[in-house]
C-alpha positions in Angstrom: 119.9 45.9 93.0 117.3 43.2 93.4 116.0 40.7 90.8 112.3 41.5 91.5 110.4 44.8 91.2 108.1 45.9 94.0 104.9 43.9 93.9 101.8 45.9 94.8 98.5 44.1 94.5 95.1 44.1 96.1 94.3 42.7 99.5 93.8 39.0 100.1 90.2 37.9 99.7 88.5 35.5 102.1 90.4 32.3 102.3 89.5 28.9 100.8 90.8 25.6 102.0 91.3 22.8 99.5 89.2 21.9 96.4 87.3 19.6 95.9 84.9 21.0 98.5 85.8 18.3 100.9 88.2 20.9 102.4 86.5 24.1 101.3 85.2 26.7 103.8 85.2 29.7 101.5 82.0 31.7 101.7 81.9 34.3 99.0 79.9 37.5 99.4 79.3 38.3 95.7 78.0 36.1 92.9 79.8 32.9 92.2 79.8 30.1 89.7 80.7 26.5 90.0 84.0 26.0 88.3 86.7 23.4 88.1 90.4 24.4 87.9 90.4 24.3 84.1 87.3 26.7 83.8 88.7 29.0 86.5 91.9 29.4 84.6 89.9 30.0 81.4 87.9 32.6 83.2 91.0 34.4 84.4 92.4 34.6 80.8 89.1 36.0 79.6 89.2 38.7 82.2 92.8 39.6 81.4 92.3 39.7 77.7 89.1 41.8 78.0 90.8 44.4 80.2 94.1 44.7 78.2 94.0 44.8 74.4 97.8 44.0 74.3 97.2 40.6 75.9 98.0 37.6 73.7 97.6 33.9 74.4 99.6 31.4 72.3 101.0 27.9 72.4 100.5 24.5 70.9 96.7 23.9 70.1 95.8 27.0 72.1 93.5 28.3 69.3 91.7 25.0 69.2 91.0 25.4 72.9 94.0 23.5 74.2 94.4 19.8 74.8 93.0 20.3 78.3 90.4 22.9 77.1 91.8 25.7 79.2 91.6 28.2 76.3 88.2 27.4 75.0 86.3 30.4 73.6 89.3 32.8 73.6 89.8 32.6 69.8 86.1 33.2 69.1 85.9 36.2 71.4 89.3 37.9 70.8 90.3 36.8 67.3 93.3 35.1 65.7 95.6 38.1 66.1 95.6 37.6 69.9 94.9 33.9 70.3 97.0 31.6 68.0 98.7 28.3 67.7 102.5 27.9 67.5 104.8 25.2 66.2 105.9 22.4 68.6 108.9 24.3 69.7 109.0 25.3 73.3 112.1 27.5 73.0 110.3 29.4 70.2 107.1 29.8 72.2 108.9 31.2 75.2 111.3 33.3 73.1 108.3 34.9 71.3 106.7 35.6 74.6 109.8 37.3 75.9 109.9 39.4 72.8 106.3 40.5 73.2 106.7 41.3 76.9 109.9 43.3 76.2 107.9 45.4 73.8 105.2 46.1 76.3 102.6 43.4 75.4 101.0 41.1 78.0 102.2 37.7 76.9 100.6 34.4 78.2 102.6 31.6 76.7 101.4 28.0 77.2 103.8 25.1 77.4 101.6 22.0 76.9 103.5 19.9 79.4 106.1 21.0 81.9 108.2 18.0 80.9 108.9 19.7 77.6 109.8 23.1 79.0 113.5 22.2 79.1 114.3 23.3 75.5 113.2 26.8 76.5 115.4 26.5 79.6 118.7 26.6 77.6 118.0 27.0 73.9 118.8 30.3 72.3 116.8 32.2 69.7 117.6 35.6 68.2 114.9 38.0 67.3 115.3 41.4 65.6 113.2 44.5 66.1 113.8 48.0 64.7 113.3 51.1 66.9 114.3 54.6 65.7 116.3 52.9 62.9 118.5 51.1 65.5 118.6 47.3 65.1 118.7 45.4 68.4 119.4 41.8 68.8 117.9 40.0 71.8 119.3 36.6 72.8 116.4 35.0 74.5 115.9 32.1 77.0 114.0 31.8 80.2 116.8 31.6 82.7 119.4 33.8 81.1 117.1 36.4 79.7 113.5 36.4 81.1 114.8 36.1 84.7 117.6 38.7 84.2 116.2 41.3 81.8 115.6 43.9 84.5 118.8 43.2 86.4 121.2 43.2 83.4 119.7 46.4 82.0 119.7 48.3 85.2 115.9 48.5 85.2 115.7 50.0 81.7 114.1 46.8 80.3 112.0 44.1 81.7 109.7 41.2 80.7 107.5 41.4 83.7 104.4 41.0 81.4 105.4 37.5 80.6 103.4 34.6 82.2 104.3 31.0 81.2 101.5 28.6 81.9 102.3 24.9 81.9 100.6 21.7 83.0 102.5 20.0 85.8 102.8 16.9 87.9 101.4 13.4 88.0 98.1 12.5 86.3 97.7 8.8 86.8 98.9 7.6 83.5 101.5 10.1 82.3 104.7 8.1 82.6 108.1 9.5 82.0 107.3 12.4 79.8 104.0 13.8 81.0 104.3 13.8 84.8 107.4 15.7 85.9 107.6 18.6 88.4 110.5 20.9 87.4 109.8 23.9 89.7 113.0 23.6 91.7 115.1 23.9 88.6 113.6 27.3 87.8 113.8 28.4 91.4 117.5 28.7 90.9 117.0 31.6 88.4 116.6 34.8 90.5 114.0 37.0 88.9 111.4 34.4 88.1 108.3 33.7 90.3 106.8 30.2 90.4 103.2 29.6 91.4 101.3 26.3 91.8 97.6 26.5 92.8 95.8 23.8 94.8 92.2 24.5 93.6 89.8 26.4 91.3 89.4 29.4 93.5 93.2 29.7 94.0 93.9 29.1 90.3 91.8 32.1 89.1 93.0 34.5 91.8 96.7 33.5 91.6 96.7 33.5 87.7 95.3 37.0 87.6 97.9 38.1 90.1 100.6 36.4 88.1 99.5 38.1 84.8 99.5 41.5 86.5 102.7 41.0 88.5 105.6 43.2 87.3 107.9 40.1 87.1 107.9 37.1 84.8 105.9 34.2 86.4 105.9 30.5 85.6 102.4 29.3 86.5 102.4 25.5 86.9 98.9 23.9 86.7 98.4 20.5 88.4 96.6 18.6 85.6 95.4 16.0 88.0 93.2 18.7 89.6 91.9 20.3 86.3 88.6 18.4 86.8 88.9 17.0 90.3 89.1 20.5 91.8 85.6 22.0 91.9 84.5 25.1 93.8 82.2 28.1 94.0 84.4 30.7 92.3 83.6 34.4 92.3 82.4 35.6 88.9 84.1 39.0 89.3 87.8 39.8 89.0 89.9 39.1 92.2 93.5 38.5 93.1 95.3 36.4 95.6 98.6 37.7 96.9 101.8 36.0 95.5 104.5 34.8 97.9 101.8 34.4 100.6 101.3 31.0 102.1 98.0 30.0 103.6 97.5 28.1 106.9 94.7 25.7 106.1 94.6 23.9 109.4 96.1 25.1 112.7 97.9 22.6 114.9 100.4 22.3 117.7 102.2 19.0 117.3 103.8 19.1 113.8 103.8 21.3 110.7 103.2 20.0 107.2 104.1 22.2 104.2 103.4 21.6 100.5 101.7 23.0 97.4 99.6 21.9 94.5 98.5 18.3 94.5 100.3 17.7 97.9 97.7 19.7 99.8 95.0 17.0 99.5 97.2 14.3 101.0 98.4 16.7 103.7 94.8 17.5 104.8 93.8 13.8 104.7 96.9 12.8 106.7 96.1 15.6 109.3 92.6 14.2 109.7 93.9 10.6 110.2 96.6 11.7 112.6 94.0 13.5 114.8 91.4 10.8 114.7 93.7 7.7 115.0 96.7 9.0 117.0 95.6 12.2 118.7 98.1 14.3 116.8 97.3 17.9 116.0 98.8 18.8 112.6 99.2 22.3 111.2 98.9 22.3 107.4 100.4 25.1 105.2 99.9 25.6 101.4 102.8 27.6 100.0 100.8 28.6 96.8 103.9 30.5 95.6 106.8 28.1 95.4 109.3 30.9 94.8 109.8 33.3 96.4 108.2 31.3 99.2 106.7 32.6 102.4 109.5 31.9 104.9 107.9 33.9 107.7 104.6 31.9 107.8 106.4 28.6 107.9 109.0 29.8 110.4 106.2 31.0 112.7 104.4 27.7 112.5 107.6 25.6 113.2 108.5 27.7 116.2 105.1 26.7 117.6 105.0 23.0 116.6 108.8 22.4 116.7 108.6 19.8 114.0 108.4 20.1 110.2 107.4 17.8 107.3 107.8 19.0 103.7 106.2 17.2 100.8 106.1 17.5 97.0 105.8 15.3 94.0 109.3 16.2 92.6 112.3 14.0 93.5 113.6 14.4 97.0 117.2 15.3 96.2 117.6 19.0 95.5 113.9 19.6 95.4 112.1 22.6 97.0 111.8 20.5 100.2 115.6 20.6 100.6 115.6 24.4 100.4 112.7 24.7 102.9 114.4 22.3 105.3 117.7 24.1 105.1 116.1 27.5 105.7 114.0 26.4 108.6 116.9 24.6 110.2 119.0 27.8 110.0 116.2 29.9 111.4 114.6 27.5 113.9 117.5 25.3 114.9 117.2 25.8 118.7 113.4 25.2 118.6 113.4 22.1 116.6 112.7 18.9 118.5 113.5 16.6 115.5 115.2 16.8 112.1 113.1 18.1 109.3 111.5 15.2 107.3 110.9 15.3 103.5 108.2 13.1 102.0 108.7 13.5 98.3 109.0 11.6 95.0 111.8 9.2 94.6 115.1 9.9 92.9 114.1 8.0 89.8 112.4 8.7 86.5 108.7 9.1 86.9 107.3 5.5 86.6 104.1 4.6 84.7 103.1 1.4 86.4 104.3 2.3 89.9 103.1 5.9 89.9 100.9 5.3 93.0 103.9 4.0 94.9 106.1 6.9 93.6 103.8 9.8 94.7 103.6 11.0 98.3 100.2 10.2 99.8 98.4 10.6 103.1 99.8 7.3 104.5 103.4 8.2 103.9 102.7 11.6 105.5 100.9 10.0 108.4 103.9 7.6 109.0 106.3 10.6 109.0 104.2 12.5 111.5 103.9 9.5 113.9 107.7 8.9 113.7 108.4 12.6 114.5 106.1 12.7 117.4 107.2 9.5 119.2 
């Protein structure tokens, strides 16, 4: 028995590079509208709620439009029975979402900051529902219930209609409690999917795929890119395939792999490496952090024979460690150098030294130069 159900979605649409448009080559055929990541996410939720009357959106300040304004207009269009605020209790928000999803509703739960998702990681809440006069008690948490509902019930139950949205990553002034990247901690829970978009076009397509995927998905939204990421986004409904990485730039000397806010620095580092040092860097955006696209990365590394992995989260036990281990197992005889990780430091996220903490194009460039000596 596997943790995930079979995922069947539409074909991948024409590919974008990186938003802002500095790295964008997407040329849509249908009507488009200029959107930033925030409005693209809002548009995806409007589409989902319009097509499925069971869809509910809830969380702290969601009815107000959200602190980042991602849910603007939802309350006015769909009403307070489907768009509503919750108490400041992340365990309760997620528990309510699991209950809704278990009963067949499409639940979109918003956690205002990923830093505060941890109470929902391990706190337990009991809900009661009555069906055919039988009282059932559901003990609910993300890791021990949302991820394992289908497995523990032999496929009789699932909460695949649960999508947890949460802002994620550094923002320039977030400090300790508004800057963290906890994706690797949830990647240990088989049965959850984890998605981090890099731009507006990706955010809309990946969020619609996440909402419609038959498994619970945590959709981390890089808040630094909410307004910085601007693109021409298709007005119509579209999906981007989950667990499918995208090769943004082909190269032959070294492979760089990342996701979310790391994509911009990777593209800039690749440009500097080529212009200043004659190095041809291949750049890959994972898009889905878990389950990640092993085959695409493996194919690239077998060609370039070198790999650099980057993310904002601390280096130790981050996703970079798993990627490095997997690629070392699969590509050991083709590697010409040890896999390098360019990540956040193993410290609390600093306020004053955030610029020094985060991986940037210069750290990535230095890593590429060292590997190619």
